[in-house]
LOMIZA-622112 format. One line per field, with one value per atom (N, C-alpha, C): residue in three letters; residue number from 1; x negated, y negated, z; atom name. Coordinates in steps of 0.001 Angstrom, whole numbers. Example, Ala and Ser with C-alpha at 12.3 -4.5 7.8 and 13.67 -1.06 7.14 Angstrom:
2
res	ALA, ALA, ALA, SER, SER, SER
n	1, 1, 1, 2, 2, 2
u	-13190, -12300, -13200, -12850, -13670, -12900
v	5690, 4500, 3300, 2250, 1060, -30
w	7800, 7800, 7800, 7080, 7140, 7870
atom	N, CA, C, N, CA, C
REM end
This chain:
206
res	MET, MET, MET, LEU, LEU, LEU, GLU, GLU, GLU, LEU, LEU, LEU, ALA, ALA, ALA, ALA, ALA, ALA, ALA, ALA, ALA, VAL, VAL, VAL, LYS, LYS, LYS, SER, SER, SER, ALA, ALA, ALA, GLU, GLU, GLU, ASP, ASP, ASP, LEU, LEU, LEU, ASP, ASP, ASP, LYS, LYS, LYS, ALA, ALA, ALA, VAL, VAL, VAL, GLY, GLY, GLY, ILE, ILE, ILE, VAL, VAL, VAL, ALA, ALA, ALA, ASN, ASN, ASN, LEU, LEU, LEU, ILE, ILE, ILE, GLY, GLY, GLY, LYS, LYS, LYS, LEU, LEU, LEU, LYS, LYS, LYS, ALA, ALA, ALA, LYS, LYS, LYS, PRO, PRO, PRO, ASP, ASP, ASP, LEU, LEU, LEU, ALA, ALA, ALA, ALA, ALA, ALA, GLN, GLN, GLN, LYS, LYS, LYS, LEU, LEU, LEU, ALA, ALA, ALA, GLN, GLN, GLN, ALA, ALA, ALA, MET, MET, MET, GLY, GLY, GLY, GLU, GLU, GLU, ILE, ILE, ILE, ALA, ALA, ALA, LYS, LYS, LYS, THR, THR, THR, LEU, LEU, LEU, GLN, GLN, GLN, VAL, VAL, VAL, VAL, VAL, VAL, ASP, ASP, ASP, ASN, ASN, ASN, ALA, ALA, ALA, ALA, ALA, ALA, SER, SER, SER, GLN, GLN, GLN, PHE, PHE, PHE, LEU, LEU, LEU, SER, SER, SER, LEU, LEU, LEU, GLY, GLY, GLY, ILE, ILE, ILE, ASP, ASP, ASP, ASP, ASP, ASP, GLY, GLY, GLY, ALA, ALA, ALA, LEU, LEU, LEU, ALA, ALA, ALA, LYS, LYS, LYS, ASN, ASN, ASN, SER, SER, SER, LYS, LYS, LYS, LEU, LEU, LEU, LEU, LEU, LEU, LEU, LEU, LEU, ASP, ASP, ASP, ILE, ILE, ILE, ASP, ASP, ASP, GLY, GLY, GLY, GLY, GLY, GLY, SER, SER, SER, LEU, LEU, LEU, SER, SER, SER, THR, THR, THR, GLU, GLU, GLU, VAL, VAL, VAL, GLN, GLN, GLN, ARG, ARG, ARG, GLY, GLY, GLY, ARG, ARG, ARG, GLY, GLY, GLY, HIS, HIS, HIS, CYS, CYS, CYS, GLU, GLU, GLU, VAL, VAL, VAL, ILE, ILE, ILE, GLY, GLY, GLY, THR, THR, THR, ILE, ILE, ILE, TYR, TYR, TYR, ARG, ARG, ARG, LYS, LYS, LYS, TYR, TYR, TYR, LEU, LEU, LEU, ASP, ASP, ASP, ARG, ARG, ARG, TRP, TRP, TRP, PHE, PHE, PHE, TYR, TYR, TYR, GLN, GLN, GLN, ALA, ALA, ALA, PHE, PHE, PHE, SER, SER, SER, ASN, ASN, ASN, ALA, ALA, ALA, GLU, GLU, GLU, TYR, TYR, TYR, LEU, LEU, LEU, GLU, GLU, GLU, VAL, VAL, VAL, GLN, GLN, GLN, ASP, ASP, ASP, VAL, VAL, VAL, PHE, PHE, PHE, ARG, ARG, ARG, LYS, LYS, LYS, LEU, LEU, LEU, ASP, ASP, ASP, ASN, ASN, ASN, ALA, ALA, ALA, ASP, ASP, ASP, LEU, LEU, LEU, ASP, ASP, ASP, ALA, ALA, ALA, PHE, PHE, PHE, TYR, TYR, TYR, ASN, ASN, ASN, LEU, LEU, LEU, ALA, ALA, ALA, LYS, LYS, LYS, VAL, VAL, VAL, ALA, ALA, ALA, THR, THR, THR, THR, THR, THR, LEU, LEU, LEU, GLN, GLN, GLN, ALA, ALA, ALA, GLU, GLU, GLU, ALA, ALA, ALA, SER, SER, SER, ALA, ALA, ALA, VAL, VAL, VAL, LEU, LEU, LEU, ASP, ASP, ASP, SER, SER, SER, VAL, VAL, VAL, VAL, VAL, VAL, LYS, LYS, LYS, GLY, GLY, GLY, ASP, ASP, ASP, GLU, GLU, GLU, PRO, PRO, PRO, ASP, ASP, ASP, ALA, ALA, ALA, ARG, ARG, ARG, ALA, ALA, ALA, ARG, ARG, ARG, VAL, VAL, VAL, LEU, LEU, LEU, ALA, ALA, ALA, ALA, ALA, ALA, LEU, LEU, LEU, PRO, PRO, PRO, VAL, VAL, VAL, LEU, LEU, LEU, ARG, ARG, ARG, PRO, PRO, PRO, LEU, LEU, LEU, ARG, ARG, ARG, LYS, LYS, LYS, ALA, ALA, ALA, ILE, ILE, ILE, SER, SER, SER, LYS, LYS, LYS, THR, THR, THR, MET, MET, MET, GLN, GLN, GLN, ALA, ALA, ALA, LEU, LEU, LEU, TYR, TYR, TYR, SER, SER, SER, MET, MET, MET, GLN, GLN, GLN, SER, SER, SER, ASP, ASP, ASP, PHE, PHE, PHE, VAL, VAL, VAL, ASP, ASP, ASP, ILE, ILE, ILE, THR, THR, THR, GLY, GLY, GLY, VAL, VAL, VAL, VAL, VAL, VAL
n	1, 1, 1, 2, 2, 2, 3, 3, 3, 4, 4, 4, 5, 5, 5, 6, 6, 6, 7, 7, 7, 8, 8, 8, 9, 9, 9, 10, 10, 10, 11, 11, 11, 12, 12, 12, 13, 13, 13, 14, 14, 14, 15, 15, 15, 16, 16, 16, 17, 17, 17, 18, 18, 18, 19, 19, 19, 20, 20, 20, 21, 21, 21, 22, 22, 22, 23, 23, 23, 24, 24, 24, 25, 25, 25, 26, 26, 26, 27, 27, 27, 28, 28, 28, 29, 29, 29, 30, 30, 30, 31, 31, 31, 32, 32, 32, 33, 33, 33, 34, 34, 34, 35, 35, 35, 36, 36, 36, 37, 37, 37, 38, 38, 38, 39, 39, 39, 40, 40, 40, 41, 41, 41, 42, 42, 42, 43, 43, 43, 44, 44, 44, 45, 45, 45, 46, 46, 46, 47, 47, 47, 48, 48, 48, 49, 49, 49, 50, 50, 50, 51, 51, 51, 52, 52, 52, 53, 53, 53, 54, 54, 54, 55, 55, 55, 56, 56, 56, 57, 57, 57, 58, 58, 58, 59, 59, 59, 60, 60, 60, 61, 61, 61, 62, 62, 62, 63, 63, 63, 64, 64, 64, 65, 65, 65, 66, 66, 66, 67, 67, 67, 68, 68, 68, 69, 69, 69, 70, 70, 70, 71, 71, 71, 72, 72, 72, 73, 73, 73, 74, 74, 74, 75, 75, 75, 76, 76, 76, 77, 77, 77, 78, 78, 78, 79, 79, 79, 80, 80, 80, 81, 81, 81, 82, 82, 82, 83, 83, 83, 84, 84, 84, 85, 85, 85, 86, 86, 86, 87, 87, 87, 88, 88, 88, 89, 89, 89, 90, 90, 90, 91, 91, 91, 92, 92, 92, 93, 93, 93, 94, 94, 94, 95, 95, 95, 96, 96, 96, 97, 97, 97, 98, 98, 98, 99, 99, 99, 100, 100, 100, 101, 101, 101, 102, 102, 102, 103, 103, 103, 104, 104, 104, 105, 105, 105, 106, 106, 106, 107, 107, 107, 108, 108, 108, 109, 109, 109, 110, 110, 110, 111, 111, 111, 112, 112, 112, 113, 113, 113, 114, 114, 114, 115, 115, 115, 116, 116, 116, 117, 117, 117, 118, 118, 118, 119, 119, 119, 120, 120, 120, 121, 121, 121, 122, 122, 122, 123, 123, 123, 124, 124, 124, 125, 125, 125, 126, 126, 126, 127, 127, 127, 128, 128, 128, 129, 129, 129, 130, 130, 130, 131, 131, 131, 132, 132, 132, 133, 133, 133, 134, 134, 134, 135, 135, 135, 136, 136, 136, 137, 137, 137, 138, 138, 138, 139, 139, 139, 140, 140, 140, 141, 141, 141, 142, 142, 142, 143, 143, 143, 144, 144, 144, 145, 145, 145, 146, 146, 146, 147, 147, 147, 148, 148, 148, 149, 149, 149, 150, 150, 150, 151, 151, 151, 152, 152, 152, 153, 153, 153, 154, 154, 154, 155, 155, 155, 156, 156, 156, 157, 157, 157, 158, 158, 158, 159, 159, 159, 160, 160, 160, 161, 161, 161, 162, 162, 162, 163, 163, 163, 164, 164, 164, 165, 165, 165, 166, 166, 166, 167, 167, 167, 168, 168, 168, 169, 169, 169, 170, 170, 170, 171, 171, 171, 172, 172, 172, 173, 173, 173, 174, 174, 174, 175, 175, 175, 176, 176, 176, 177, 177, 177, 178, 178, 178, 179, 179, 179, 180, 180, 180, 181, 181, 181, 182, 182, 182, 183, 183, 183, 184, 184, 184, 185, 185, 185, 186, 186, 186, 187, 187, 187, 188, 188, 188, 189, 189, 189, 190, 190, 190, 191, 191, 191, 192, 192, 192, 193, 193, 193, 194, 194, 194, 195, 195, 195, 196, 196, 196, 197, 197, 197, 198, 198, 198, 199, 199, 199, 200, 200, 200, 201, 201, 201, 202, 202, 202, 203, 203, 203, 204, 204, 204, 205, 205, 205, 206, 206, 206
u	-76154, -76536, -76865, -77998, -78375, -77414, -77069, -76194, -76967, -77393, -78228, -77639, -76343, -75708, -75884, -75766, -75895, -77313, -78298, -79690, -79964, -79425, -79607, -78988, -77776, -77119, -77925, -78474, -79276, -80526, -81151, -82337, -81964, -80815, -80358, -80021, -79443, -79130, -80406, -81427, -82707, -83333, -83157, -83681, -83007, -81705, -80990, -81488, -81705, -82187, -83553, -84446, -85784, -85694, -84793, -84627, -84198, -83325, -82874, -84043, -84874, -86054, -87027, -87245, -88187, -87757, -86454, -85953, -86148, -86404, -86558, -88014, -88925, -90342, -90821, -90328, -90729, -90424, -89267, -88891, -89840, -90268, -91182, -92573, -92984, -94279, -94281, -93123, -93028, -93092, -92856, -92943, -93735, -95049, -95872, -95909, -96028, -96041, -96787, -97512, -98222, -97254, -95974, -94963, -94868, -95447, -95460, -96127, -97108, -97752, -96753, -95869, -94846, -93781, -93493, -92547, -93122, -94428, -95092, -94992, -95124, -95018, -93605, -92604, -91217, -90930, -91396, -91216, -91985, -93092, -93880, -93122, -92212, -91404, -90488, -89989, -89179, -90052, -91241, -92150, -92540, -92784, -93187, -92103, -90866, -89764, -89637, -89660, -89520, -90666, -91881, -93052, -93015, -92662, -92675, -91564, -90435, -89343, -89740, -90358, -90820, -91881, -92769, -93786, -93147, -92103, -91406, -90789, -90139, -89538, -90601, -91717, -92805, -93386, -93593, -94125, -93191, -91899, -90934, -90915, -90862, -90783, -92044, -93181, -94438, -94404, -93559, -93462, -92875, -92110, -91485, -92074, -92675, -93179, -94523, -95406, -96731, -96637, -97246, -97237, -97878, -97168, -97693, -97763, -97104, -97205, -96619, -95554, -94932, -95882, -96689, -97661, -98882, -99370, -100567, -100305, -99112, -98796, -97772, -97927, -96981, -96973, -98135, -98201, -97349, -97376, -96565, -95087, -94675, -93277, -92913, -93789, -93554, -93503, -94379, -94399, -93107, -92636, -91387, -90221, -90184, -89138, -89186, -90390, -90552, -90309, -90021, -89678, -90774, -91832, -92945, -92529, -91652, -91237, -90461, -89567, -88787, -89711, -90712, -91664, -92448, -92917, -93687, -92846, -91605, -90733, -90447, -90148, -89863, -91083, -92249, -93479, -93890, -93667, -94185, -93213, -91930, -90960, -91004, -90438, -90358, -89232, -89175, -88160, -87493, -86172, -85409, -85611, -85889, -86059, -87279, -88278, -89456, -89049, -88245, -87779, -86938, -86025, -85154, -85927, -86902, -87708, -88502, -89109, -89881, -88980, -87795, -86890, -86529, -86113, -85657, -86801, -87982, -89097, -89872, -89995, -90878, -90210, -89197, -88695, -87485, -86610, -85350, -85595, -86487, -86779, -87342, -88263, -88901, -87873, -87019, -85997, -85030, -84678, -83737, -84295, -85612, -86255, -86487, -86695, -87097, -85925, -84797, -83694, -82523, -81694, -80405, -79530, -78432, -77557, -77051, -76663, -76146, -77238, -78447, -79567, -79914, -79911, -80222, -79231, -77948, -76914, -77048, -77417, -77590, -78740, -79859, -81011, -80733, -80017, -79644, -78833, -77922, -77121, -77998, -78989, -79923, -80625, -81142, -81918, -81028, -79794, -78865, -78624, -78495, -78301, -79555, -80716, -81970, -82184, -81695, -81829, -81080, -80086, -79305, -79592, -80685, -80964, -81220, -81685, -81912, -80620, -79490, -78197, -77567, -78091, -77512, -78568, -79168, -80076, -81274, -81999, -83162, -82736, -81597, -81077, -80761, -80063, -79702, -80928, -81941, -83169, -83930, -83963, -84665, -83996, -82683, -81959, -82371, -83013, -83487, -84426, -85293, -86239, -85512, -84461, -83676, -82988, -82477, -81827, -82818, -84019, -85043, -85533, -85533, -85916, -84929, -83641, -82623, -82763, -83055, -83221, -84472, -85520, -86753, -86518, -85622, -85295, -84687, -83801, -83196, -84245, -85162, -86243, -87129, -87437, -88285, -87621, -86314, -85589, -85783, -85722, -85913, -87346, -88300, -89699, -89921, -89357, -89500, -88898, -87821, -87169, -87916, -88963, -89735, -89138, -88145, -87483, -88036, -89269, -89899, -89214, -88708, -87985, -86803, -86054, -84915, -85390, -86490, -87034, -87447, -88151, -88606, -87415, -86406, -85209, -84502, -84488, -83838, -84585, -85907, -86694, -86438, -86489, -86301, -84884, -83924, -82539, -82414, -83378, -83346, -83849, -84537, -85146, -84138, -83038, -82090, -81407, -81377, -80761, -81737, -83008, -84023, -84494, -84347, -84866, -84284, -82952, -82431, -82895, -83082, -83581, -85004, -85848, -87248, -87370, -86482, -86508, -86148, -85139, -84729, -85849, -86496, -87609, -88762, -89092, -90195, -89942, -88720, -88362, -88575, -88148, -88286, -89745, -90488, -91899, -92664, -92334, -92996, -92741, -91486, -91148, -91902, -92007, -92711, -94199, -94806, -96223, -96457, -95538, -95660, -95594, -94792, -94623, -95856, -96689, -97843, -98766, -99015, -99884, -99245, -97916, -97219, -97409, -97349, -97529, -98932, -99928, -101300, -101401, -100749, -100762, -100149, -99072, -98358, -99174, -99835, -100597, -102012, -102519, -103904, -104870, -104333, -105174, -105411, -106643, -106990, -107210
v	-9828, -8454, -7665, -6993, -6175, -4996, -4674, -3540, -2532, -1457, -475, 929, 1017, 2327, 3195, 2592, 3362, 3905, 3092, 3531, 4669, 4557, 5620, 6919, 6829, 8035, 8639, 7787, 8287, 8986, 8411, 9047, 10400, 10471, 11732, 12754, 12275, 13178, 13755, 12912, 13392, 14398, 14156, 15097, 16459, 16463, 17729, 18435, 17663, 18244, 18880, 18157, 18683, 19910, 19876, 20996, 22271, 22136, 23306, 23950, 23121, 23643, 24274, 23578, 24080, 25435, 25624, 26885, 28069, 27759, 28824, 29022, 28343, 28450, 29901, 30633, 32037, 32847, 32597, 33303, 32941, 31698, 31261, 31857, 31982, 32606, 34063, 34700, 36111, 36282, 35209, 35253, 34035, 34032, 32852, 32489, 31200, 30686, 29358, 29076, 27791, 26613, 26894, 25841, 25183, 25817, 25209, 23846, 23677, 22373, 21322, 21730, 20815, 20551, 21561, 21357, 20343, 20448, 19486, 18080, 17979, 16676, 16113, 16965, 16523, 16040, 16796, 16377, 15093, 14909, 13689, 12445, 12587, 11444, 10983, 11945, 11603, 10915, 11486, 10935, 9504, 9216, 7864, 6844, 7204, 6287, 6051, 7134, 7001, 6189, 6417, 5746, 4241, 3822, 2381, 1664, 2341, 1728, 1602, 2635, 2579, 1495, 1375, 323, -1066, -1228, -2507, -2849, -1863, -2074, -2400, -1696, -1915, -3323, -3777, -5121, -6179, -5998, -6986, -7004, -5835, -5772, -6299, -6171, -6649, -8147, -8865, -10314, -10685, -9783, -10106, -9362, -8202, -7376, -7876, -8263, -8753, -10190, -10472, -11830, -12809, -13892, -14928, -14538, -13418, -12914, -13873, -14573, -15481, -16608, -17019, -18074, -17513, -16366, -15760, -15209, -14694, -14037, -14815, -16122, -16961, -16607, -16202, -15823, -14590, -13622, -12419, -12773, -13671, -14098, -14761, -15632, -16293, -15282, -14284, -13261, -12449, -12067, -11299, -12133, -13404, -14308, -14450, -14389, -14536, -13274, -12175, -10946, -9907, -10051, -9103, -7680, -7537, -6190, -5504, -6268, -5702, -5261, -6084, -5753, -4497, -4412, -3246, -1969, -2079, -902, -443, -1382, -1012, -415, -947, -453, 900, 1107, 2303, 3455, 3212, 4267, 5355, 6494, 7601, 7387, 8261, 8129, 9475, 9420, 10658, 11353, 10596, 11264, 12177, 11822, 12687, 13997, 13887, 15085, 15958, 15332, 16081, 16803, 16124, 16733, 17912, 17736, 18821, 20015, 19744, 20848, 21647, 20956, 21647, 22390, 21779, 22334, 23420, 23271, 24169, 24977, 24408, 25010, 25897, 25555, 26286, 27779, 28106, 29517, 30216, 29565, 30141, 30385, 29387, 29518, 30648, 30772, 31812, 33198, 33348, 34637, 34906, 33826, 33996, 34074, 33448, 33320, 34236, 34453, 35115, 34142, 34629, 33768, 32580, 32857, 31776, 30757, 31241, 30327, 29511, 30175, 29482, 28356, 28642, 27630, 26472, 26784, 25746, 24808, 25385, 24567, 23825, 24461, 23790, 22532, 22632, 21468, 20380, 20775, 19808, 19026, 19719, 19037, 18251, 18657, 17848, 16506, 16550, 15301, 14450, 15080, 14338, 13736, 14414, 13920, 12610, 12362, 11126, 10180, 10439, 9684, 8202, 7856, 6431, 5632, 6313, 5629, 5621, 6422, 6431, 6434, 7574, 7643, 6708, 6805, 5939, 4475, 4254, 2889, 2289, 3045, 2536, 2260, 3108, 2896, 1674, 1514, 358, -948, -906, -2120, -2619, -1760, -2184, -3375, -3334, -4428, -5718, -5624, -6810, -7382, -6492, -6920, -7618, -7052, -7658, -8984, -9086, -10358, -11463, -11152, -12136, -12506, -11504, -11768, -12610, -12351, -13130, -14592, -14846, -16230, -16964, -16282, -16882, -17098, -16133, -16261, -17450, -17581, -18684, -20031, -20111, -21360, -21769, -20789, -21084, -21537, -20917, -21307, -22740, -23061, -24416, -25455, -25074, -25993, -26059, -25257, -25253, -24395, -23594, -22738, -21315, -21134, -19817, -18766, -19127, -18109, -17521, -18378, -17875, -16998, -17427, -16658, -15260, -15217, -13925, -13069, -13714, -12983, -12345, -13060, -12524, -11287, -11344, -10185, -9001, -9252, -8173, -7614, -8427, -7954, -6870, -6842, -5824, -4475, -4465, -3226, -2104, -2349, -1242, -783, -1662, -1285, -470, -874, -179, 1121, 1226, 2403, 3718, 3861, 5138, 5445, 4394, 4604, 5130, 4514, 4924, 6328, 6651, 7997, 9047, 8744, 9678, 9856, 8757, 8819, 9636, 9382, 10092, 11596, 11976, 13400, 14071, 13416, 13984, 14023, 12960, 12920, 14051, 14347, 15451, 16779, 16964, 18193, 18264, 17139, 17104, 17398, 16812, 17067, 18535, 19094, 20505, 21416, 21028, 21848, 21825, 20787, 20669, 21883, 22338, 23504, 24755, 24825, 25965, 25986, 24813, 24750, 25209, 24829, 25264, 26778, 27339, 28796, 29513, 28957, 29608, 29603, 28499, 28404, 28943, 28952, 29360, 28273, 27067, 25926, 25060, 24736, 23895, 22476
w	81258, 81609, 80340, 80348, 79206, 79061, 77831, 77561, 76712, 77356, 76676, 76749, 76995, 77149, 75914, 74727, 73487, 73338, 73744, 73657, 74635, 75845, 76842, 76344, 75789, 75272, 74126, 73275, 72157, 72664, 73686, 74277, 74874, 75519, 76111, 75023, 73913, 72800, 72187, 72055, 71530, 72483, 73783, 74776, 74625, 74389, 74191, 72933, 71880, 70619, 70801, 71465, 71726, 72625, 73595, 74506, 73804, 72814, 72059, 71328, 70703, 69999, 70998, 72117, 73126, 73672, 73851, 74395, 73451, 72174, 71187, 70760, 71448, 71100, 71180, 72175, 72324, 71071, 70474, 69244, 68103, 68062, 67001, 67205, 68463, 68753, 68313, 68406, 68022, 66511, 65784, 64315, 63849, 64138, 63857, 62381, 62139, 60770, 60783, 59732, 59639, 59601, 59371, 59384, 60750, 61769, 63102, 63077, 62188, 62056, 61583, 60704, 60198, 61250, 62068, 63162, 64146, 64405, 65280, 64690, 63381, 62717, 62851, 62693, 62824, 64243, 65228, 66616, 66901, 66185, 66344, 65917, 64952, 64533, 65669, 66441, 67613, 68647, 68886, 69895, 69564, 68287, 67894, 68241, 67967, 68261, 69761, 70525, 71974, 72564, 72069, 72622, 72378, 71169, 70889, 71647, 71843, 72603, 74065, 74615, 76006, 76178, 75214, 75276, 75276, 74475, 74412, 75763, 76376, 77693, 78724, 78665, 79616, 79492, 78264, 78054, 78621, 78369, 78856, 80383, 81012, 82469, 83138, 82466, 83053, 83315, 82592, 82772, 84129, 84721, 85996, 87176, 86909, 88002, 88506, 87600, 88000, 88495, 89643, 90190, 89212, 88951, 88071, 86608, 86261, 84890, 83865, 84242, 83282, 82899, 83849, 83554, 82830, 83333, 82744, 81345, 81152, 79879, 79072, 79068, 78326, 76839, 76318, 74908, 74645, 75594, 75430, 75389, 76281, 76285, 74966, 74484, 73202, 72060, 72119, 71074, 71067, 72278, 72361, 71845, 72263, 71793, 70272, 69732, 68283, 67481, 68165, 67458, 67397, 68213, 68139, 68495, 69497, 69893, 68773, 68138, 67035, 65903, 65627, 64568, 64919, 66163, 66598, 66545, 66978, 66981, 65556, 64675, 63290, 62605, 62932, 62319, 62880, 64172, 64822, 64980, 64796, 65063, 63995, 64350, 63412, 62411, 61425, 60375, 60122, 60048, 59950, 58613, 57538, 56247, 56253, 57060, 57200, 57863, 58917, 59630, 58703, 57966, 57068, 55983, 55398, 54341, 54878, 56047, 56664, 56946, 57461, 57789, 56537, 55510, 54297, 53590, 53574, 52808, 53552, 54877, 55621, 56736, 57385, 58621, 58448, 57531, 57401, 57182, 56263, 55976, 57206, 57880, 59078, 60176, 60418, 61461, 61129, 59858, 59447, 59756, 59578, 59823, 61308, 62071, 63474, 64448, 64098, 65050, 64718, 65746, 65498, 64719, 64205, 63411, 64223, 65478, 66333, 66622, 66899, 67171, 65935, 64790, 63535, 63276, 63473, 63237, 64228, 65476, 66483, 66101, 65685, 65301, 63997, 63106, 61861, 62155, 63106, 63496, 64096, 64909, 65495, 64406, 63404, 62365, 61403, 61252, 60457, 61128, 62444, 63189, 63152, 63306, 63248, 61863, 60836, 59465, 59269, 60135, 60062, 61219, 61931, 63155, 62903, 61697, 61410, 61519, 61364, 61394, 62772, 63703, 65052, 66144, 66464, 67609, 67456, 66346, 66146, 66051, 65425, 65278, 66646, 67482, 68814, 69666, 69540, 70304, 69785, 68481, 67909, 68312, 68551, 68943, 70328, 71108, 72426, 72277, 71276, 71058, 70729, 69931, 69581, 70812, 71653, 72891, 73816, 73936, 74792, 74227, 72921, 72297, 72692, 72659, 73040, 74509, 75343, 76768, 77011, 76241, 76367, 76025, 75095, 74736, 75921, 76662, 77846, 78929, 79076, 80058, 79697, 78423, 77963, 78229, 78050, 78332, 79792, 80687, 82112, 82391, 81726, 81906, 81436, 80300, 79743, 80687, 81360, 82305, 83635, 83763, 85002, 86094, 85732, 86727, 86616, 87075, 86976, 87837, 89056, 89841, 89079, 88366, 87599, 86448, 85813, 84689, 85157, 86294, 86827, 87254, 87833, 88267, 87072, 85936, 84736, 84235, 84277, 83841, 84767, 86071, 87041, 87004, 86588, 86482, 85413, 84493, 83440, 83935, 85075, 85565, 85787, 86532, 86747, 85467, 84458, 83180, 82337, 82379, 81585, 82234, 83558, 84260, 83727, 83588, 83083, 81667, 80850, 79499, 79543, 80375, 80451, 81060, 82000, 82583, 81538, 80724, 79672, 78653, 78308, 77362, 77938, 79204, 79850, 79884, 80188, 80256, 78905, 77846, 76508, 76074, 76383, 76019, 76695, 77945, 78648, 77933, 77479, 76758, 75434, 74752, 73471, 73645, 74673, 74932, 75279, 76050, 76441, 75220, 74244, 73047, 72152, 72268, 71381, 71495, 72717, 72899, 72307, 72362, 71776, 70265, 69636, 68180, 67797, 68617, 68360, 68470, 69490, 69667, 68466, 67961, 66867, 65589, 65306, 64054, 64189, 65444, 65645, 65263, 65011, 64628, 65842, 66141, 67295, 66810
atom	N, CA, C, N, CA, C, N, CA, C, N, CA, C, N, CA, C, N, CA, C, N, CA, C, N, CA, C, N, CA, C, N, CA, C, N, CA, C, N, CA, C, N, CA, C, N, CA, C, N, CA, C, N, CA, C, N, CA, C, N, CA, C, N, CA, C, N, CA, C, N, CA, C, N, CA, C, N, CA, C, N, CA, C, N, CA, C, N, CA, C, N, CA, C, N, CA, C, N, CA, C, N, CA, C, N, CA, C, N, CA, C, N, CA, C, N, CA, C, N, CA, C, N, CA, C, N, CA, C, N, CA, C, N, CA, C, N, CA, C, N, CA, C, N, CA, C, N, CA, C, N, CA, C, N, CA, C, N, CA, C, N, CA, C, N, CA, C, N, CA, C, N, CA, C, N, CA, C, N, CA, C, N, CA, C, N, CA, C, N, CA, C, N, CA, C, N, CA, C, N, CA, C, N, CA, C, N, CA, C, N, CA, C, N, CA, C, N, CA, C, N, CA, C, N, CA, C, N, CA, C, N, CA, C, N, CA, C, N, CA, C, N, CA, C, N, CA, C, N, CA, C, N, CA, C, N, CA, C, N, CA, C, N, CA, C, N, CA, C, N, CA, C, N, CA, C, N, CA, C, N, CA, C, N, CA, C, N, CA, C, N, CA, C, N, CA, C, N, CA, C, N, CA, C, N, CA, C, N, CA, C, N, CA, C, N, CA, C, N, CA, C, N, CA, C, N, CA, C, N, CA, C, N, CA, C, N, CA, C, N, CA, C, N, CA, C, N, CA, C, N, CA, C, N, CA, C, N, CA, C, N, CA, C, N, CA, C, N, CA, C, N, CA, C, N, CA, C, N, CA, C, N, CA, C, N, CA, C, N, CA, C, N, CA, C, N, CA, C, N, CA, C, N, CA, C, N, CA, C, N, CA, C, N, CA, C, N, CA, C, N, CA, C, N, CA, C, N, CA, C, N, CA, C, N, CA, C, N, CA, C, N, CA, C, N, CA, C, N, CA, C, N, CA, C, N, CA, C, N, CA, C, N, CA, C, N, CA, C, N, CA, C, N, CA, C, N, CA, C, N, CA, C, N, CA, C, N, CA, C, N, CA, C, N, CA, C, N, CA, C, N, CA, C, N, CA, C, N, CA, C, N, CA, C, N, CA, C, N, CA, C, N, CA, C, N, CA, C, N, CA, C, N, CA, C, N, CA, C, N, CA, C, N, CA, C, N, CA, C, N, CA, C, N, CA, C, N, CA, C, N, CA, C, N, CA, C, N, CA, C, N, CA, C, N, CA, C, N, CA, C, N, CA, C, N, CA, C, N, CA, C, N, CA, C, N, CA, C, N, CA, C, N, CA, C, N, CA, C, N, CA, C, N, CA, C, N, CA, C, N, CA, C, N, CA, C, N, CA, C, N, CA, C, N, CA, C, N, CA, C, N, CA, C, N, CA, C, N, CA, C, N, CA, C, N, CA, C, N, CA, C, N, CA, C, N, CA, C, N, CA, C, N, CA, C, N, CA, C, N, CA, C, N, CA, C, N, CA, C, N, CA, C, N, CA, C, N, CA, C, N, CA, C, N, CA, C, N, CA, C, N, CA, C, N, CA, C, N, CA, C
REM end
C-alpha cells in the first residue's frame, strides 16, 4: 500500500500558505508595487512543484485506467521504473532558496508597508516556512515520485510474469491514495492561477 500521508499534509500546508497570501491581496492592491512581479515568481516556485508531482501521479495512474495501457505504454512503465518520474520532479520542481531570496530582497519591505502588524507577522511566518520548504513540504512532495517508482517496479514484475490483471490492479490500488493528494494540489493550483490576474493588476504589467 502506498503511504503518501506526509505528501498530502505538505500539499495541504502549502494550500494554507497560499491562502494566507491570497486573503491579503486586497491590501496589496491598495498599495501597489512592482514587487508584485516577484511575488508572482515566488508563488510560481510552489506551482512548479505541485505541477510536476501531479503530472507524475497522472502518468502512473494512466497505466491502469486506460484499457491496454500497460501493453501500449510499456516504455512509460519502464521509464518510471528506471527513475524518470524522480528525475522530472527534481528537474521541474521549485526551490525554496528562490522564494527566500525574493522575500528578503523584494517582499518584506512591501508587506511591512501594506499590512497591519499582525498580518505582517503572519505572512512573515509563511515565508519563513517556505524558505525551508526544501527540507519538508517540497521534500515530501518530491518523495511521491520515488514512491511511485518503487510501486512501478512491483507492477513491472507482474507484467514480466504475464500477470497483467495483477499489474493493473496494483496501479488502480494507488488511485484512492493519490486522489486526496491530487485534490489538494488542484485546490492550491486554482488559487495560484486566480492570483496571477491580481499580480498583473497590481503591477499594471500585462
